C-alpha positions in Angstrom: -5.1 -24.5 -11.0 -2.4 -21.6 -12.0 1.0 -21.9 -9.6 1.2 -17.8 -9.4 5.1 -18.3 -8.7 6.0 -19.6 -12.3 4.7 -16.4 -13.7 6.3 -13.0 -13.5 4.6 -10.1 -13.3 4.4 -7.7 -16.7 4.0 -4.3 -16.1 5.1 -1.4 -18.7 6.9 1.1 -16.2 6.7 3.5 -15.1 2.9 3.0 -14.3 0.5 3.9 -11.5 0.6 1.1 -8.7 -2.5 1.1 -5.9 -1.5 -0.6 -2.6 -4.0 -1.1 -0.3 -3.3 -0.5 3.4 -5.6 -1.8 6.8 -4.7 0.1 10.0 -5.9 0.1 13.2 -8.9 3.1 13.9 -7.2 5.2 16.1 -3.8 6.0 13.8 -4.4 8.3 11.8 -3.5 7.2 7.3 -1.9 10.6 6.5 0.6 10.4 9.8 1.8 6.9 8.5 2.1 7.5 4.5 4.1 11.1 5.1 6.6 8.4 7.6 6.6 6.0 5.3 6.8 8.4 1.9 8.5 11.6 2.8 7.0 14.2 0.3 6.7 11.0 -2.2 3.5 12.2 -4.7 0.6 10.2 -4.2 -3.1 9.6 -3.5 -4.7 8.4 -0.4 -8.4 7.2 -0.6 -10.6 5.2 2.3 -11.9 1.9 1.3 -13.6 0.3 4.4 -14.5 0.0 7.6 -14.2 -3.3 9.5 -17.8 -4.2 10.6 -16.6 -4.1 14.7 -15.0 -0.5 13.3 -11.3 -2.1 14.7 -9.8 -1.5 11.3 -10.6 1.0 8.1 -8.8 0.7 4.9 -7.0 3.0 2.3 -6.2 2.6 -1.4 -2.7 4.5 -1.6 -1.9 5.2 -5.7 1.3 6.2 -7.1 3.5 6.0 -9.5 6.3 3.6 -9.7 9.2 3.9 -11.5 9.9 0.5 -12.0 9.7 -3.5 -10.1 12.4 -2.5 -6.9 10.7 0.5 -6.9 7.7 -1.2 -6.3 8.2 -3.9 -3.9 10.7 -1.8 -1.4 7.3 0.8 -0.6 5.3 -2.2 -0.3 7.7 -3.4 2.0 8.4 0.0 3.4 4.7 0.0 4.3 4.9 -3.6 5.8 7.5 -3.1 7.7 5.1 -0.3 9.7 4.2 -1.0 12.8 0.7 0.6 12.7 -0.1 -0.7 9.3 -2.2 -4.6 10.1 -2.0 -5.3 6.0 -0.6 -4.2 3.0 -1.9 -6.3 0.0 
């Protein structure tokens, strides 16, 4: 088995990066993303809905400038009260 903690992700920055975001069905993704990213350019596309209809997922694609930028966006999204999960 490969231990992923032993490997470093090697990317050529700046690059486009995708985040998968899961929110509750009653939340509005545009409002959430505006709170987190403010005016930063991005593209958001609906992905799937849960079988029971309680959750919706989206793919957020945006330009990240370096590893710290990529991780900071991940943290900001993950810390948002209305985001259930970020991948």
